[in-house]
Every structure is written in C-alpha cells, then in structure tokens.
C-alpha positions in Angstrom: 4.3 -7.2 0.8 5.4 -10.7 1.5 2.2 -11.9 -0.2 3.0 -10.0 -3.4 6.6 -11.4 -3.4 5.1 -14.9 -3.2 2.8 -14.1 -6.1 5.6 -12.6 -8.2 7.7 -15.7 -7.6 4.8 -17.8 -8.8 4.7 -15.7 -12.0 8.4 -16.4 -12.6 7.7 -20.1 -12.2 5.3 -20.1 -15.1 8.0 -20.8 -17.7 9.2 -23.9 -15.8 5.6 -25.2 -15.5 4.9 -24.8 -19.2 8.2 -26.5 -20.1 7.6 -29.4 -17.7 3.9 -29.9 -18.6 3.5 -33.2 -20.4 -0.2 -32.6 -21.2 0.3 -31.3 -24.8 1.2 -34.2 -27.1 0.8 -34.3 -30.9 -0.8 -37.4 -32.4 1.5 -40.1 -33.6 2.2 -39.2 -37.1 5.0 -39.1 -39.7 4.6 -35.3 -39.9 6.8 -33.1 -37.8 5.8 -33.1 -34.1 4.8 -29.8 -32.4 7.3 -28.7 -29.9 5.9 -27.1 -26.7 8.4 -24.3 -26.1 8.9 -22.5 -22.8 7.4 -19.0 -22.5 10.5 -17.1 -21.7 10.0 -13.6 -20.3 12.0 -10.8 -21.8 14.6 -9.5 -19.4 13.5 -6.3 -17.6 15.5 -3.2 -18.3 16.1 -0.1 -16.1 15.1 2.2 -18.9 12.4 1.8 -21.6 13.6 -0.2 -24.6 13.9 1.6 -27.8 11.2 0.8 -30.4 12.4 -1.7 -32.9 11.3 -1.4 -36.6 10.9 -4.9 -38.1 13.8 -5.6 -40.4 13.0 -6.8 -43.9 15.1 -9.8 -43.2 13.6 -10.7 -39.8 13.1 -14.3 -38.7 11.0 -16.3 -41.1 7.9 -18.2 -40.1 9.6 -21.5 -40.8 12.1 -20.8 -38.1 9.4 -21.2 -35.4 9.5 -24.5 -33.5 6.1 -25.8 -34.7 6.0 -24.2 -38.1 6.8 -27.3 -40.1 4.1 -29.3 -38.3 1.5 -26.6 -39.0 2.5 -26.3 -42.7 2.0 -30.0 -43.2 -0.8 -30.8 -40.8 -2.7 -27.5 -40.3 -2.1 -25.5 -43.4 -5.0 -23.0 -42.7 -3.5 -22.2 -39.3 0.0 -21.8 -40.8 -1.3 -19.5 -43.5 -3.3 -17.4 -41.1 -0.2 -16.9 -38.9 1.9 -16.1 -41.9 -0.5 -13.5 -43.1 -0.4 -11.5 -39.8 1.2 -8.2 -40.7 3.9 -8.4 -38.0 4.7 -12.0 -39.1 4.7 -11.3 -42.8 7.2 -8.4 -42.6 9.7 -10.4 -40.6 9.6 -11.6 -37.0 11.6 -9.3 -34.7 13.2 -10.4 -31.4 10.3 -8.6 -29.6 7.8 -10.6 -31.6 9.4 -14.0 -31.5 8.0 -15.2 -28.2 4.4 -14.4 -29.2 4.9 -16.0 -32.6 6.0 -19.2 -30.9 3.0 -19.0 -28.5 0.6 -18.7 -31.5 2.1 -21.8 -33.2 1.8 -23.7 -29.9 -1.9 -22.8 -29.7 -2.4 -23.7 -33.3 -0.7 -27.1 -32.9 -2.3 -28.1 -29.6 -5.5 -26.0 -29.1 -7.1 -25.4 -32.5 -10.4 -23.9 -31.2 -8.7 -21.6 -28.9 -6.2 -20.6 -31.6 -9.0 -19.6 -34.1 -10.9 -17.7 -31.4 -7.8 -15.7 -30.6 -6.0 -15.2 -33.9 -8.9 -13.3 -35.5 -9.0 -10.6 -32.7 -8.5 -7.2 -34.3 -5.7 -6.3 -31.8 -3.6 -9.2 -33.0 -3.5 -8.2 -36.7 -1.3 -5.1 -37.1 1.5 -5.3 -34.5 2.1 -6.1 -30.9 1.9 -3.9 -27.9 3.2 -5.1 -24.5 -0.4 -5.7 -23.3 -1.1 -7.9 -26.3 2.1 -9.9 -25.9 1.1 -10.7 -22.3 -2.5 -11.5 -23.2 -1.4 -14.2 -25.7 1.0 -15.7 -23.2 -1.7 -15.8 -20.5 -4.2 -17.5 -22.8 -1.5 -20.2 -23.6 -0.9 -20.7 -19.9 -4.6 -21.3 -19.3 -4.9 -23.6 -22.3 -2.0 -25.7 -21.0 -4.1 -26.2 -17.8 -7.6 -26.4 -19.1 -8.8 -25.9 -22.7 -12.4 -25.2 -21.7 -11.2 -22.4 -19.4 -9.1 -20.9 -22.1 -12.0 -21.0 -24.6 -14.2 -19.2 -22.1 -11.5 -16.5 -21.4 -10.9 -15.9 -25.1 -14.7 -15.5 -25.5 -14.9 -12.6 -23.0 -16.5 -9.7 -24.8 -13.9 -7.1 -23.6 -11.1 -9.1 -25.3 -12.7 -8.5 -28.7 -11.6 -4.9 -29.3 -8.3 -3.1 -28.6 -6.9 -4.6 -25.4 -6.1 -2.3 -22.6 -3.6 -2.6 -19.7 -6.4 -3.3 -17.3 -7.8 -6.1 -19.5 -4.4 -7.6 -19.8 -4.0 -7.5 -16.0 -7.3 -9.4 -15.7 -6.2 -12.1 -18.2 -2.9 -12.4 -16.3 -4.8 -13.0 -13.0 -7.0 -15.6 -14.7 -3.8 -17.4 -15.9 -2.3 -17.2 -12.4 -5.4 -18.7 -10.9 -5.2 -21.5 -13.5 -1.8 -22.4 -12.2 -3.2 -23.6 -8.9 -6.9 -24.2 -9.8 -7.8 -24.5 -13.4 -11.4 -25.2 -12.6 -11.5 -22.0 -10.7 -10.5 -20.1 -13.8 -13.2 -21.9 -15.8 -15.9 -20.9 -13.3 -14.7 -17.3 -12.7 -14.5 -16.5 -16.4 -18.2 -17.3 -16.7 -19.3 -15.1 -13.8 -21.4 -12.0 -14.3 -18.9 -9.6 -12.9 -16.5 -10.3 -15.8 -19.1 -9.6 -18.5 -17.8 -6.0 -18.4 -14.6 -4.9 -16.7 -14.9 -2.1 -14.2 -12.4 -1.1 -11.6 -14.0 -3.1 -8.7 -14.2 -6.1 -10.9 -10.4 -6.0 -11.5 -9.9 -5.6 -7.8 -12.1 -8.6 -7.0 -10.2 -10.7 -9.6 -6.9 -9.7 -8.1 -8.2 -10.7 -4.7 -9.2 -14.1 -6.0 -5.9 -14.6 -7.6 -4.0 -13.9 -4.4 -6.4 -16.3 -2.5 -5.8 -19.0 -5.1 -2.0 -18.8 -4.4 -1.9 -18.0 -0.8 -5.0 -19.5 0.7 -6.5 -22.2 -1.6 -9.0 -23.3 1.1 -10.5 -19.9 1.4 -10.5 -19.6 -2.4 -12.6 -22.7 -2.7 -14.8 -21.5 0.2 -15.6 -18.3 -1.7 -16.3 -20.0 -5.0 -18.6 -22.5 -3.4 -20.4 -20.1 -1.1 -24.2 -20.3 -1.4 -24.4 -16.5 -1.8 -22.3 -16.8 -4.9 -24.0 -19.9 -6.3 -24.8 -18.0 -9.5 -21.4 -16.4 -9.6 -20.0 -13.1 -8.5 -22.0 -10.1 -9.6 -20.9 -6.5 -9.9 -22.6 -5.9 -6.6 -20.6 -8.5 -4.8 -17.3 -7.6 -6.5 -16.5 -4.8 -4.1 -16.8 -7.2 -1.2 -14.9 -10.0 -2.8 -12.1 -7.5 -3.3 -11.5 -7.5 0.4 -11.1 -11.2 0.7 -7.3 -11.4 0.0 -6.8 -9.5 3.3 -9.6 -11.1 5.2 -8.5 -14.5 4.2 -5.1 -13.9 5.8 -6.2 -12.1 8.9 -9.8 -13.2 9.8 -11.3 -15.8 7.4 -14.2 -16.4 9.7 -15.5 -13.0 8.6 -16.2 -14.2 5.0 -19.6 -15.7 5.9 -20.5 -12.4 7.5 -19.3 -10.4 4.5 -21.3 -12.6 2.2 -24.5 -12.1 4.2 -26.5 -9.3 2.5 -28.4 -8.7 5.7 -25.2 -7.9 7.6 -23.0 -6.0 5.1 -23.4 -2.6 3.5 -21.4 -0.9 0.7 -21.2 2.8 0.4 -19.8 3.9 -3.0 -18.7 7.2 -4.5 -17.3 8.0 -7.9 -14.8 10.9 -8.1 -12.7 12.4 -10.8 -9.1 13.3 -10.1 -7.0 15.8 -12.1 -4.3 13.2 -13.0 -5.9 9.8 -12.4 -9.3 10.5 -14.0 -12.2 8.4 -12.8 -11.7 6.6 -9.4 -14.2 4.6 -7.6 -14.3 4.7 -3.8 -16.1 2.2 -1.6 -16.6 1.6 2.1 -17.7 -1.8 3.3 -19.1 -2.2 6.8 -20.8 -4.9 8.9 -21.9 -2.4 11.5 -22.7 1.3 12.0 -20.2 3.9 10.9 -19.6 7.6 10.6 -21.1 9.6 7.7 -17.9 11.6 7.4 -15.7 8.5 6.7 -16.3 8.6 3.0 -15.3 12.3 3.0 -12.1 11.4 4.8 -11.3 8.8 2.2 -11.9 11.1 -0.7 -9.8 13.8 1.0 -7.0 11.4 1.5 -7.1 10.2 -2.1 -7.2 13.8 -3.5 -4.4 15.0 -1.2 -2.2 12.0 -2.0 -2.4 12.6 -5.8 -1.9 16.4 -5.3 1.2 15.9 -3.2 2.7 13.2 -5.4 1.8 15.0 -8.7 1.4 11.5 -10.1 -1.7 9.5 -10.9 -3.0 7.2 -8.2 -1.6 3.7 -9.0 -5.2 2.3 -8.7 -8.6 3.4 -10.0 -10.5 1.6 -7.2 -10.0 2.2 -3.5 -12.0 -0.1 -1.3 -12.0 0.4 2.5 -13.3 -2.3 4.8 -13.9 -1.4 8.5 -13.4 -4.7 10.3 -11.2 -6.6 12.7 -9.1 -7.9 9.8 -5.9 -6.0 10.0 -2.3 -7.3 10.2 -1.2 -7.8 13.8 -2.0 -4.9 16.2 -1.9 -2.2 13.5 -4.7 0.3 13.1 -5.0 -0.4 9.4 -3.5 -2.4 6.6 -3.2 -1.8 2.9 -3.4 -5.3 1.3 -2.7 -3.9 -2.2 -6.2 -4.7 -3.5 -8.1 -3.2 -0.6 -7.6 -1.4 2.7 -8.8 -2.6 6.1 -9.1 -0.4 9.2 -10.3 -1.2 12.6 -14.0 -0.2 13.1 -13.3 1.8 16.2 -11.9 4.5 13.9 -15.2 4.7 11.9 -16.6 7.3 14.4 -17.2 11.0 14.7 -17.6 11.5 18.4 -14.7 13.7 19.4 -12.7 10.7 20.7 -9.0 10.0 20.2 -10.0 7.4 17.6 -12.1 10.0 15.7 -9.2 12.4 15.8 -6.8 9.8 14.4 -9.2 8.5 11.6 -8.1 11.0 8.9 -4.4 10.3 9.5 -4.9 6.5 9.4 -6.9 6.6 6.2 -4.3 8.9 4.5 -1.5 6.6 5.6 -3.0 3.5 4.0 -3.9 5.4 0.8 -0.3 6.6 0.6 0.8 2.9 0.5 -0.6 2.7 -3.0 2.4 4.8 -4.0 4.9 3.5 -1.4 5.4 -0.3 -1.2 8.0 -3.0 -1.8 10.9 -0.8 -0.7 12.9 -0.9 2.5 10.4 -0.7 5.3 11.4 2.6 6.8 11.0 4.3 3.4 7.5 2.8 2.8 6.3 3.6 6.3 8.1 6.9 6.7 6.8 8.2 3.3 3.3 7.1 4.1 3.4 8.8 7.5 4.7 12.0 5.9 2.0 12.0 3.3 -0.6 11.4 6.1 0.7 14.3 8.1 0.7 16.6 5.1 -2.9 15.5 4.2 -4.0 16.3 7.8 -2.2 19.6 7.7 -4.2 20.5 4.5 -7.5 19.1 6.0 -7.6 20.5 9.5 -4.4 22.6 9.9 -2.7 20.0 12.2 1.0 20.9 12.9 3.5 19.0 10.8 4.9 17.1 13.8 6.0 13.5 14.2 3.0 11.2 14.7 4.8 8.4 16.5 6.7 8.1 19.7 10.5 8.0 19.3 12.1 4.6 18.6 13.0 2.9 21.9 15.1 0.1 20.3 17.8 1.8 18.2 18.9 5.3 17.6 19.3 5.4 13.8 18.1 3.7 10.6 21.3 1.8 9.9 21.0 0.1 13.2 17.3 -0.6 12.4 18.2 -2.2 9.1 20.7 -4.4 10.9 17.9 -5.6 13.2 16.1 -6.8 10.0 12.7 -6.5 11.7 9.6 -8.2 10.6 6.0 -6.9 10.9 5.6 -9.2 13.9 8.5 -7.9 15.9 8.1 -5.1 18.5 10.9 -3.1 16.9 9.0 -2.8 13.6 7.3 0.4 15.0 10.7 2.1 14.5 10.2 2.0 10.7 7.3 4.5 11.4 9.0 6.6 14.0 12.5 6.9 12.4 11.1 6.8 8.9 8.7 9.7 9.3 11.4 11.8 11.1 13.9 11.6 8.3 11.3 12.6 5.7 9.8 15.4 8.0 13.3 16.7 8.6 14.1 16.7 4.9 10.8 18.4 4.2 11.6 21.1 6.7 15.2 21.6 5.5 14.6 21.6 1.8 11.3 23.4 1.6 8.1 22.3 -0.1 9.0 22.6 -3.8 12.5 21.1 -3.7 11.4 18.3 -1.4 8.4 17.3 -3.4 10.5 17.2 -6.6 13.0 14.9 -4.9 10.2 12.8 -3.4 8.7 12.3 -6.8 12.2 11.4 -8.2 12.4 8.7 -5.6 8.9 7.4 -6.4 9.7 7.3 -10.1 12.9 5.4 -9.4 10.9 2.9 -7.4 8.6 2.3 -10.4 11.3 1.3 -12.8 11.7 -2.4 -13.3 15.2 -3.5 -12.4 15.0 -7.3 -13.0 16.9 -8.1 -9.8 14.0 -9.8 -8.0 10.5 -11.0 -8.4 8.9 -7.8 -7.1 7.5 -5.1 -9.3 9.6 -2.0 -9.7 12.9 -1.3 -7.9 13.5 -1.6 -4.2 14.7 1.9 -3.2 16.9 2.4 -0.1 19.0 5.1 1.4 21.4 5.7 -1.5 18.4 6.1 -3.8 16.9 8.6 -1.4 20.1 10.6 -1.3 20.5 10.6 -5.1 16.8 11.5 -5.8 16.7 14.4 -3.4 20.2 15.7 -4.3 18.9 16.0 -7.9 16.3 18.5 -6.7 18.0 20.3 -3.8 21.4 21.2 -2.3 23.4 18.0 -2.1 25.3 19.0 1.1 22.0 19.8 2.9 20.5 16.5 1.8 23.6 14.5 2.8 23.8 16.1 6.3 20.1 15.6 7.0 20.2 12.0 5.9 23.3 11.3 8.0 21.5 12.6 11.1 19.0 9.9 10.9 20.7 7.1 9.0 23.9 6.7 10.9 23.8 9.4 13.6 26.9 11.2 12.4 25.2 14.6 12.4 23.6 16.2 15.5 19.9 16.7 15.9 18.3 20.1 15.0 16.3 21.3 18.1 15.8 24.8 16.8 12.0 24.2 16.4 11.5 23.3 20.0 10.0 25.9 22.3 12.5 27.1 24.9 10.6 30.3 25.8 10.1 31.2 29.4 7.1 29.9 31.3 4.3 32.2 32.3 2.4 30.2 34.9 -0.4 32.7 35.4 -4.1 31.8 35.0 -5.6 35.4 34.8 -9.1 34.3 33.9 -9.5 32.6 37.3 -7.0 34.8 39.3 -4.7 31.8 39.6 -1.6 30.1 38.4 0.2 26.7 37.9 2.0 26.3 41.2 3.9 23.2 40.4 4.5 20.8 37.6 6.6 17.6 37.7 7.0 14.1 36.3 6.5 11.0 38.4 6.4 7.3 37.8 3.0 6.9 39.6 0.0 9.1 40.0 0.9 12.0 42.3 4.2 10.2 43.0 7.5 11.6 43.9 9.0 14.1 41.4 11.6 12.7 39.0 14.0 14.4 36.7 15.6 11.1 35.7 14.6 7.5 35.8 15.7 4.2 34.3 13.6 2.6 31.6 13.9 -0.7 33.6 12.1 0.9 36.5 9.1 2.3 34.6 7.5 -0.4 32.5 4.3 1.6 31.9 3.7 5.3 31.3 4.9 8.1 33.5 2.7 11.0 34.7 2.7 14.7 34.3 1.5 16.2 37.6 0.0 19.7 37.7 -0.8 21.6 40.9 -2.7 24.8 40.5 -4.5 27.5 42.6 -7.3 30.0 41.7 -9.9 32.3 43.2 -13.3 32.8 41.6 -16.9 33.6 42.3 -19.9 32.8 40.2 -20.2 30.1 37.5 -17.4 27.5 36.9 -14.7 28.5 34.4 -13.0 25.9 32.2 -9.5 26.6 30.9 -8.6 24.6 27.8 -5.1 23.3 27.8 -2.8 21.7 25.2 -0.2 19.2 26.3 2.8 18.8 24.0 5.5 16.1 24.4 8.8 16.5 22.6 12.1 14.5 22.3 15.8 15.3 22.0 15.6 14.7 18.2 13.8 18.1 17.8 10.3 16.8 17.1 7.1 17.2 19.1 5.4 13.8 18.9 2.2 14.2 20.7 -0.4 17.0 21.2 -3.6 16.5 23.1 -6.2 18.5 24.9 -7.0 18.8 28.6 -8.7 21.3 30.8 -8.7 22.9 34.3 -12.1 23.6 35.7 -12.2 26.3 38.4 -15.3 26.4 40.7 -16.5 28.7 43.4 -15.8 27.3 46.9 -12.5 25.7 45.9 -9.0 27.3 45.9 -7.2 24.9 43.5 -6.6 21.4 42.6 -4.3 18.7 41.2 -4.4 17.0 37.8 -2.2 14.3 36.2 -1.9 13.0 32.7 -0.2 9.9 31.2 3.0 10.6 29.2 5.6 8.5 27.4 5.3 5.6 25.0 2.1 3.9 24.0 1.2 0.7 25.7 3.6 -2.1 24.7 6.4 0.2 23.3 9.8 0.8 24.9 10.9 4.1 26.4 13.2 6.0 24.1 16.4 6.8 26.0 17.5 10.4 26.4 16.0 13.8 27.0 12.2 14.4 27.0 10.1 17.5 27.4 6.5 18.0 28.2 4.9 21.5 28.0 1.4 22.9 28.9 -0.2 25.7 26.9 -3.2 27.9 27.1 -4.0 29.6 23.8 -0.3 29.5 22.7 1.0 30.7 26.1 3.3 28.3 27.9 2.0 27.7 31.4 4.3 24.9 32.5 7.3 22.9 31.3 9.0 19.8 32.7 12.2 18.1 31.3 13.3 14.6 32.2 15.9 12.1 31.1 15.3 8.3 30.6 18.4 6.2 31.2 18.9 2.5 30.3 
C-alpha cells in the first residue's frame, strides 16, 4: 500500500508540475498571450455532489484565461469551443477546469486540440470520466506533443468514454510525468489497440514501475521479447511486473522467455461483477486445481461482500516474488504466491492453498485502511471461503499475538510489514472479526461488514490515498448500524483495549475418554515438554523455550492380525477462546507390540514469539476427546 500512496502523491503533484512547466510559450506577438493555467483538482467530498444544472448566466467563454488570445489568433478554435453545448449555455463551476484545459490545448497544441475537440463524448456535456480524460491529455501534451497525439488517436477514445478507458489515459499521463518517451512508445503498442481487462492491468503495472522503479521500467520497454511492443498475449505477464520489480526483478527475463513461462486463463461471469478474467502465470509445473481454487475464492468473495469485485482481471503469479516472508502478496494489479502452494499432494502447503488465495483475493476489497482491519478482514473472508469450499471450521488461522495483548497496543507499536510484530495484524485482526461474526450472526454481521466497506470507498480528501482510511471508530459505527450496539461495543472492547473478558464458551471442556477400543488400548499419558520426550511441564517461561514445545503421547494396545491405523486430530487453543490450529496425526497398532510413544510440535510457527498465558492442546478420534493438556507460558 506504500507504493500506492507514493503514486497518489505523484498524482497530486501534477498541478504543480503543470504550473511550473516553462515549455509552453506563445510566440512573441502583440496579441494576448496564452496563459498556462494550473490543472486544479476539485476537492473531494464525503458524499456525492448534487448535479448542477448550467445556469443561463454561467461564466462566459471570454472569462477563460486564454480566450482573448484564441479569439484574435485562432478564431476557428475559439468558435469551436464556444459552440460546444456545455460552453454555449454557460460554463458552470464543474465545467470551468475542463474549459480552461481546452483553451490551453488550443493555444499551445493545435493538432492535439483538433483531434480531441471533435470527439463525440465532448460535445453534449461532461461526465467525470471525460473531465479526467481531457486533463490527462493536457498533462501528456505538456510533456510530449507527439505522445499526446498518439494517445488521442487511440481508437477506443473515439466513442463514448468509459471509466476503464479514463483510467488508462490517466496511467499514460502518469507515465509521461517521469518518462514521456515511454508514453509515446506504449501508446503505439498492440495491446492498446483495444482495451481489455488484462491490458488495463498491464498499463497500471507499467505506470507503477515508471514511478517506483524507472530502471526496471526501461528494462521492460527495451527487452528484446517486446521489441515490437507489448501484445495482448504478453499483457497478462507484464501485469505482474509492478510486484516482481519490487521483490525479484531478476525474474523479468525469465517471465519474458516464452519457453519458460505459461499462462492459464479462464473467463467467468459473476452475478454482480459481470465478466471477470482469471489468469495464472507460472515458470514451472503446477496443480490443475489451482485455477479452480482461484475461481472459488473470487466467487465466494463477491457473494460474501454482496458487492462487485473491484477489478475485472485477477492475475496470479506463482513465483518467489512476494513481500518479505509472506506466503502471498496482493500488489493491487496482480497477486503473487509462493510456488510451493501450487500443489495438490496432501501436504500442509496444499491444505493451505485455498486459504492463501482467498486471503489475497479479499485484499481487492480491503486495502489502505489500518493494517489490522485490512489483514483481519481478509483473513475472515478467507476462512469463510474455506468453510464454504471444504467445510473447514471457522477458527482462527493464526497463532495468537506474542507481542501485545490488544489492538490499541498494536497500533501504538506502529508496526511495518518488515517488523516481526506485524503478524499481530493478522492474528488480532482476524479474531476481532471472527468474534463479531459469531456474536452478531451471519446476516447482521455481513450488513455491518458491507457498511464498513462502503465507508472505506468514500473519498474523504484527507490524504492522497483513494477512499477513506477506516479504523476502530468506523468499525464500531458500521456494525452498530446493523446490529445491537451494546453487543458490538463490548465485543470490540474485548479486542481493542482489553476492557472486556474473553469468551471461552466455545472451547471444549468435556471429560476425556482415553480408550482406544478398536485396538483394545488407551492413551496412558499425555503431557507437554520443551524437548522431545522431555520432562512434563505445566508452566514454562517464553525465555526458556525459544523454539516449539512438544505434545507427548504414550499409549498401549493389544491386537492380532493386520496393523490398525487410528486417525487423530490435534487441536490447539488459547485463552482468548479460539482454536488456532487443527492438524491430522495417526497411531498405528501392530501385532507383536504393546504400545508406543509419539510426539508432535506445538506452539508458535518458526520465528514467532510465544503468546503469554493459558494454552490447551487436545487429541480427538472421530470427535471423541482422547487426551487434553493445559499449560501456561510466562514471560
């Protein structure tokens, strides 16, 4: 999200660059000199502005900065502008900026002006998309007239202009800010002859590279594979380069080698979003089911949110090009996931693949908010998606936070993605949303969740990021509008400042039945130790156990005949009321033996801190609790 903030800040600087640009100068003449006016952005509002009907006495053409010059030196241009319907009936405040931009183009860039002013969409009024398109053309013209002429000549700018087309022109303008020749070259490439969803993603990727990684941007544009320009076939791969350029730029040569890269595509139709294109890009073998997992995640996300997917292209790259040590990263334009999760072999990685994909897809809805909301909401949606796909229990998916005990303390830490404590945005974030989901019920929670999302989409004008940064007060308000306010407040307090106790009612405190009737045996002993088959511990200091602890099982049996395998489920829980890990194990009984011992690692993942407090680990066979051990971790 830091990358997007940088880009939005660059957008905000456009006004200053236009105003400071000394490249546009009228010839020395006695006639009025054109005035290059700054392209001021209208202030954002928190609610949609009411439609304004042009007043009969609106601003006159002559009030525009370059009007007198055009009337005397370029009368045909002046007359054409004056005859535009929305100019002729009086220029409203909403139209003033675009009118000024047209006079600037007419004064300084005649060929571009004439190519633009006759577009059908500019004749009868101004939509927001059209206002932005004119501004973007002016920005490009200020940098490179040839580039602007090429952009205006794009076939898809001839008819009614759409939001997606406006977005493309804006990206070309942003590229021109740092590399005008890049805009000139890109506008002539085959992938922009028509504008499909992967083309838009590729252009956005190039835009981000131009701002954040100019060296890689130039490397891409001059690569031998793209000598004749980016084609539609290469657009899906180029769309991954904004992420790859930041995390593993050495991969770009591999990804631009047609002998080493494959693209699997699938077109789907969603109830709310309509047509969406999915793509998986690989440089090695992968699992056939991965595309099904991606489609399922996209469908489940839209269904849960009851809102259109914010993008109509979802590209997934399986490569070692993720941020830090994460399993996957949503870079906004594309998703990257480590290739070890592109498997279907019964491994832990295969079991985690659906959740990881669903988490990254959810980030298309949840981004640019406080981190624990973005990560917590994405984790909740991933868990709900996996519940729908395979019936996985709606547990916490992350080990409890070992750094702080509540979200207020986490916010005070002001963690970055590189800090070890950032994992707490996942663990505490998912728990507050899971707890609210449990307490409020599906219907009320989902309505409040959508309220929060809608609030995050409203432009507030307080920063350079799109939408509104939502935080705990927004969460409380959004959910209280859909459910009982006292329940919402108490649940949020539990996780935000710790002023309410945890709810442990969902933990299993039933009695243990240690019998193993299928093998005439039982679990004789179960305990936790800090080493394999070490001494039993009911309490230990986190300082003394830097790695995992171990669950030890001692069992006995008596059988004859063929071996018997008893499948087990190991469940770890914490004092916050959530189970956070479920995994499979087995006991194998064989004739000639009377029992055995087994141990399994428990506790935090490698590199994470122990969470202080009470833990519980339980062993089940077909829902029957065979063993239970409780232990306490102290500072």
